[in-house]
DRENDO-1510 file (C-alpha; in Angstrom, 1 decimal, always signed):
<recs>
REC; n; res; u; v; w
REC; 1; MET; +25.8; +28.5; +53.3 .
REC; 2; HIS; +25.6; +31.4; +50.8 .
REC; 3; GLN; +22.9; +30.8; +48.2 .
REC; 4; VAL; +24.1; +31.8; +44.7 .
REC; 5; PRO; +21.3; +33.8; +43.0 .
REC; 6; ILE; +20.3; +32.1; +39.8 .
REC; 7; THR; +17.5; +33.1; +37.4 .
REC; 8; ALA; +16.4; +30.9; +34.5 .
REC; 9; PHE; +14.8; +32.7; +31.5 .
REC; 10; GLY; +13.9; +29.7; +29.3 .
REC; 11; GLY; +15.9; +27.3; +27.2 .
REC; 12; PRO; +19.6; +27.3; +28.2 .
REC; 13; THR; +19.7; +30.9; +29.3 .
REC; 14; VAL; +20.4; +31.4; +33.0 .
REC; 15; LEU; +21.8; +34.4; +34.9 .
REC; 16; ILE; +24.2; +33.6; +37.7 .
REC; 17; GLU; +25.2; +36.3; +40.2 .
REC; 18; TYR; +28.6; +35.2; +41.6 .
REC; 19; GLY; +31.2; +37.1; +43.5 .
REC; 20; GLY; +29.7; +40.4; +42.4 .
REC; 21; LEU; +29.7; +39.4; +38.8 .
REC; 22; ARG; +26.7; +38.8; +36.6 .
REC; 23; ILE; +27.3; +35.9; +34.3 .
REC; 24; LEU; +24.9; +34.7; +31.6 .
REC; 25; THR; +24.8; +31.3; +30.0 .
REC; 26; ASP; +23.9; +30.5; +26.3 .
REC; 27; PRO; +21.8; +33.6; +25.3 .
REC; 28; THR; +18.6; +32.8; +23.4 .
REC; 29; PHE; +16.2; +35.8; +23.1 .
REC; 30; ASP; +14.5; +35.3; +19.7 .
REC; 31; ALA; +10.7; +35.0; +19.3 .
REC; 32; PRO; +9.3; +31.6; +18.5 .
REC; 33; GLY; +10.2; +30.4; +15.0 .
REC; 34; ASP; +12.0; +27.9; +12.8 .
REC; 35; TYR; +15.8; +27.5; +12.2 .
REC; 36; GLU; +16.9; +25.4; +9.3 .
REC; 37; LEU; +20.2; +23.6; +9.7 .
REC; 38; ALA; +22.5; +21.7; +7.4 .
REC; 39; GLY; +20.9; +18.5; +6.0 .
REC; 40; GLY; +17.4; +19.9; +6.1 .
REC; 41; LEU; +17.1; +19.6; +9.9 .
REC; 42; VAL; +14.7; +22.2; +11.3 .
REC; 43; LEU; +14.7; +23.3; +15.0 .
REC; 44; THR; +11.6; +25.0; +16.2 .
REC; 45; LYS; +11.6; +27.5; +19.1 .
REC; 46; THR; +8.2; +27.3; +20.8 .
REC; 47; ALA; +8.4; +30.1; +23.4 .
REC; 48; ALA; +10.2; +33.4; +23.9 .
REC; 49; SER; +12.6; +34.1; +26.7 .
REC; 50; SER; +11.0; +35.5; +29.9 .
REC; 51; ALA; +13.3; +38.5; +29.6 .
REC; 52; ALA; +14.5; +40.6; +26.8 .
REC; 53; PRO; +18.2; +41.5; +26.5 .
REC; 54; ASP; +17.6; +45.1; +27.5 .
REC; 55; GLN; +15.8; +44.0; +30.7 .
REC; 56; LEU; +18.8; +42.1; +32.1 .
REC; 57; GLY; +20.9; +45.0; +33.2 .
REC; 58; PRO; +24.7; +44.8; +32.9 .
REC; 59; VAL; +26.3; +41.4; +32.2 .
REC; 60; ASP; +30.0; +40.9; +32.9 .
REC; 61; ALA; +30.5; +37.7; +31.0 .
REC; 62; VAL; +28.7; +35.0; +28.9 .
REC; 63; LEU; +29.5; +31.4; +29.3 .
REC; 64; LEU; +28.6; +29.8; +25.9 .
REC; 65; SER; +28.5; +26.1; +25.7 .
REC; 66; HIS; +28.8; +26.3; +22.0 .
REC; 67; ASP; +27.9; +28.6; +19.2 .
REC; 68; GLN; +26.9; +26.3; +16.3 .
REC; 69; HIS; +23.3; +25.5; +17.3 .
REC; 70; PRO; +20.5; +28.1; +17.5 .
REC; 71; ASP; +19.0; +26.6; +20.6 .
REC; 72; ASN; +22.1; +27.7; +22.4 .
REC; 73; LEU; +22.8; +30.9; +20.5 .
REC; 74; ASP; +20.1; +32.5; +18.4 .
REC; 75; THR; +20.1; +35.7; +16.4 .
REC; 76; LEU; +19.4; +38.1; +19.2 .
REC; 77; GLY; +21.8; +36.1; +21.4 .
REC; 78; ARG; +24.6; +36.8; +18.9 .
REC; 79; ASN; +23.7; +40.4; +18.9 .
REC; 80; PHE; +23.8; +40.4; +22.7 .
REC; 81; LEU; +27.4; +39.1; +22.7 .
REC; 82; THR; +28.6; +42.3; +21.1 .
REC; 83; THR; +27.5; +44.2; +24.2 .
REC; 84; VAL; +29.3; +41.9; +26.7 .
REC; 85; PRO; +32.9; +42.5; +27.8 .
REC; 86; LEU; +33.8; +38.8; +27.6 .
REC; 87; THR; +32.4; +35.6; +26.1 .
REC; 88; LEU; +34.0; +32.3; +27.1 .
REC; 89; THR; +33.3; +29.4; +24.8 .
REC; 90; THR; +35.0; +26.6; +22.8 .
REC; 91; ALA; +38.3; +27.3; +20.9 .
REC; 92; GLU; +36.5; +26.8; +17.5 .
REC; 93; GLY; +33.6; +28.9; +18.6 .
REC; 94; ALA; +35.8; +31.8; +19.6 .
REC; 95; GLN; +37.4; +31.8; +16.2 .
REC; 96; ARG; +34.0; +31.9; +14.5 .
REC; 97; LEU; +32.6; +34.6; +16.8 .
REC; 98; GLY; +35.6; +36.9; +17.0 .
REC; 99; GLY; +35.0; +40.1; +19.0 .
REC; 100; THR; +35.3; +39.6; +22.8 .
REC; 101; ALA; +35.1; +35.8; +22.5 .
REC; 102; GLN; +37.8; +33.8; +24.2 .
REC; 103; GLY; +38.3; +30.1; +23.6 .
REC; 104; LEU; +38.9; +27.6; +26.4 .
REC; 105; SER; +39.9; +23.9; +26.1 .
REC; 106; PRO; +38.6; +21.5; +28.6 .
REC; 107; TRP; +40.2; +22.1; +32.1 .
REC; 108; ALA; +41.7; +25.4; +31.0 .
REC; 109; SER; +40.7; +28.4; +33.2 .
REC; 110; VAL; +40.7; +32.1; +33.4 .
REC; 111; ARG; +40.3; +34.5; +36.4 .
REC; 112; LEU; +37.8; +37.3; +36.3 .
REC; 113; PRO; +38.3; +40.3; +38.6 .
REC; 114; ARG; +35.6; +40.8; +41.2 .
REC; 115; PRO; +34.3; +44.4; +41.8 .
REC; 116; GLU; +35.4; +44.4; +45.4 .
REC; 117; GLY; +38.7; +42.6; +45.0 .
REC; 118; GLY; +39.8; +39.0; +44.4 .
REC; 119; THR; +38.8; +36.9; +41.4 .
REC; 120; VAL; +36.4; +34.3; +40.2 .
REC; 121; LYS; +38.0; +31.3; +38.5 .
REC; 122; VAL; +36.2; +30.0; +35.5 .
REC; 123; THR; +37.3; +26.5; +34.4 .
REC; 124; ALA; +36.1; +24.9; +31.2 .
REC; 125; THR; +34.9; +21.3; +31.6 .
REC; 126; PRO; +34.5; +18.6; +28.9 .
REC; 127; ALA; +31.1; +17.9; +27.4 .
REC; 128; LEU; +29.8; +15.5; +24.8 .
REC; 129; HIS; +26.9; +16.7; +22.7 .
REC; 130; GLY; +25.5; +13.2; +21.8 .
REC; 131; PRO; +26.6; +9.6; +21.9 .
REC; 132; GLU; +30.3; +8.6; +21.6 .
REC; 133; GLY; +31.8; +10.0; +18.5 .
REC; 134; ALA; +29.3; +12.8; +18.3 .
REC; 135; GLU; +32.0; +15.5; +18.1 .
REC; 136; ALA; +32.5; +14.9; +14.3 .
REC; 137; ILE; +28.9; +15.9; +13.7 .
REC; 138; ALA; +27.9; +18.1; +16.7 .
REC; 139; GLY; +31.2; +20.0; +17.0 .
REC; 140; GLN; +33.0; +21.2; +20.1 .
REC; 141; VAL; +31.0; +21.8; +23.3 .
REC; 142; ILE; +32.1; +22.7; +26.9 .
REC; 143; GLY; +30.7; +23.2; +30.3 .
REC; 144; PHE; +32.0; +25.4; +33.1 .
REC; 145; VAL; +32.9; +25.4; +36.8 .
REC; 146; LEU; +32.9; +28.6; +38.9 .
REC; 147; THR; +35.0; +28.8; +42.0 .
REC; 148; ALA; +36.2; +31.4; +44.4 .
REC; 149; GLU; +37.9; +31.2; +47.8 .
REC; 150; ASP; +34.8; +32.4; +49.8 .
REC; 151; LEU; +32.0; +31.1; +47.6 .
REC; 152; PRO; +30.4; +27.7; +46.9 .
REC; 153; THR; +31.3; +25.9; +43.7 .
REC; 154; VAL; +28.9; +26.1; +40.7 .
REC; 155; TYR; +28.9; +23.7; +37.8 .
REC; 156; ILE; +27.2; +24.5; +34.5 .
REC; 157; SER; +27.0; +21.4; +32.4 .
REC; 158; GLY; +26.4; +22.9; +28.9 .
REC; 159; ASP; +25.0; +20.5; +26.3 .
REC; 160; ASN; +26.4; +17.3; +27.7 .
REC; 161; ALA; +25.0; +13.8; +27.4 .
REC; 162; SER; +27.9; +11.9; +29.1 .
REC; 163; LEU; +27.7; +10.9; +32.7 .
REC; 164; ASP; +31.3; +9.6; +32.4 .
REC; 165; LEU; +32.4; +13.2; +31.8 .
REC; 166; VAL; +30.3; +14.3; +34.8 .
REC; 167; ARG; +32.3; +11.9; +36.9 .
REC; 168; HIS; +35.5; +13.5; +35.7 .
REC; 169; VAL; +34.1; +16.9; +36.9 .
REC; 170; ALA; +33.2; +15.4; +40.2 .
REC; 171; GLU; +36.7; +13.9; +40.7 .
REC; 172; ARG; +38.2; +17.4; +40.3 .
REC; 173; PHE; +35.6; +19.6; +41.9 .
REC; 174; GLY; +33.1; +17.6; +43.8 .
REC; 175; PRO; +31.1; +17.9; +45.8 .
REC; 176; VAL; +29.7; +21.0; +44.1 .
REC; 177; ASP; +27.2; +23.2; +45.8 .
REC; 178; THR; +25.1; +24.1; +42.9 .
REC; 179; ALA; +24.7; +22.4; +39.5 .
REC; 180; VAL; +23.0; +24.1; +36.6 .
REC; 181; LEU; +22.2; +21.0; +34.5 .
REC; 182; PHE; +21.1; +21.2; +30.9 .
REC; 183; ALA; +18.5; +18.5; +30.3 .
REC; 184; GLY; +15.4; +18.2; +28.1 .
REC; 185; ALA; +16.3; +14.9; +26.5 .
REC; 186; PRO; +16.7; +16.2; +23.0 .
REC; 187; ARG; +16.9; +13.5; +20.4 .
REC; 188; LEU; +17.8; +13.9; +16.7 .
REC; 189; PRO; +17.5; +11.5; +13.7 .
REC; 190; ILE; +21.1; +12.1; +12.8 .
REC; 191; PHE; +22.1; +10.2; +16.0 .
REC; 192; ASP; +19.4; +7.5; +15.6 .
REC; 193; GLY; +17.3; +9.1; +18.3 .
REC; 194; LYS; +20.0; +8.8; +21.0 .
REC; 195; LEU; +20.2; +11.5; +23.6 .
REC; 196; VAL; +22.2; +14.6; +22.7 .
REC; 197; VAL; +21.8; +16.2; +26.2 .
REC; 198; LEU; +20.8; +14.6; +29.5 .
REC; 199; ASP; +17.3; +13.5; +30.2 .
REC; 200; GLY; +15.6; +13.8; +33.6 .
REC; 201; ASP; +17.0; +10.5; +34.9 .
REC; 202; GLY; +20.5; +11.5; +33.7 .
REC; 203; ALA; +20.2; +14.8; +35.5 .
REC; 204; ALA; +19.2; +13.1; +38.7 .
REC; 205; GLU; +22.2; +10.7; +38.4 .
REC; 206; ALA; +24.5; +13.6; +37.6 .
REC; 207; ALA; +23.3; +15.4; +40.7 .
REC; 208; GLN; +24.2; +12.4; +42.8 .
REC; 209; ILE; +27.6; +11.9; +41.1 .
REC; 210; LEU; +28.4; +15.6; +41.8 .
REC; 211; GLY; +27.1; +15.5; +45.3 .
REC; 212; ALA; +25.2; +18.6; +44.4 .
REC; 213; ARG; +23.3; +20.3; +47.2 .
REC; 214; ARG; +21.2; +22.2; +44.8 .
REC; 215; VAL; +20.3; +21.6; +41.1 .
REC; 216; VAL; +18.9; +24.2; +38.8 .
REC; 217; PRO; +17.5; +22.6; +35.6 .
REC; 218; ALA; +17.9; +24.4; +32.3 .
REC; 219; HIS; +17.6; +23.6; +28.6 .
REC; 220; CYS; +14.3; +21.7; +29.2 .
REC; 221; ASP; +11.7; +24.1; +27.7 .
REC; 222; SER; +11.0; +26.4; +24.7 .
REC; 223; TRP; +12.2; +24.1; +21.9 .
REC; 224; ALA; +10.2; +21.4; +20.1 .
REC; 225; HIS; +13.1; +18.9; +19.8 .
REC; 226; TYR; +13.3; +18.6; +23.6 .
REC; 227; THR; +11.4; +15.4; +24.4 .
REC; 228; GLU; +11.2; +16.1; +28.1 .
REC; 229; GLY; +10.2; +19.2; +30.2 .
REC; 230; ARG; +10.6; +20.4; +33.7 .
REC; 231; ASN; +8.0; +18.0; +35.0 .
REC; 232; ASP; +10.0; +15.1; +33.7 .
REC; 233; VAL; +13.0; +16.4; +35.7 .
REC; 234; LEU; +10.9; +16.7; +38.8 .
REC; 235; ARG; +9.6; +13.1; +38.2 .
REC; 236; ALA; +13.2; +11.8; +37.9 .
REC; 237; PHE; +14.3; +13.6; +41.1 .
REC; 238; THR; +11.3; +12.4; +42.9 .
REC; 239; SER; +12.0; +8.8; +41.8 .
REC; 240; ALA; +15.6; +9.1; +43.0 .
REC; 241; GLY; +14.5; +10.5; +46.4 .
REC; 242; ILE; +16.4; +13.8; +45.9 .
REC; 243; THR; +13.6; +16.3; +45.3 .
REC; 244; ASP; +14.9; +18.4; +48.1 .
REC; 245; ARG; +17.9; +19.2; +45.9 .
REC; 246; LEU; +15.9; +20.5; +43.0 .
REC; 247; ASP; +15.4; +24.3; +42.6 .
REC; 248; LEU; +12.6; +25.0; +40.1 .
REC; 249; SER; +12.0; +28.6; +41.1 .
</recs>
């Protein structure tokens, strides 16, 4: 089966080459530093991206899980959006960003023209950035599914902590070939330490729910509030007996 080229740059930033299109998730390119949010919460970036924006080459579209948190869209990431023909994100995020941003509600879709003919269909998927009821505090978040007639299905979870929502994605699109799963087990005091994105065990369960042949972990390094790293994802997949699905390259 065709292997979709995917390159992880750190944090949630991943380049997906799909159907002749170059698609980037949640751009974060700033140097390490602190970001103060409402309520005195400080998020600390601990490592820079492995590539600068000017090293990426042309990008056809950005898939932005949400715009309201700097670990998914930092200052240089915002600047980068102005150079991209299209940013797909939440309805609220598109209103805030303006420019080429287009909002999608869960299960809504758009078709992107491929260079050699045909289209790639991008479908927004529901996501929950925390425990039940988190939307009032965390705001809107979405994930995405990429499909095309001659290509394997790719799921990008975005900042999602709900396995129930993963099941809904699996019901509509499973089994998926490749899942880019945001993990890192971030926990914040505002949610009493509950997960706001999947941990390693949740990512392993999500992989099985989706029937994913291949899993590329993201969002599990470069930020201090992530309580797990890539080794924890590996541990969880090893414990579940599905290490062969994990792509850590």
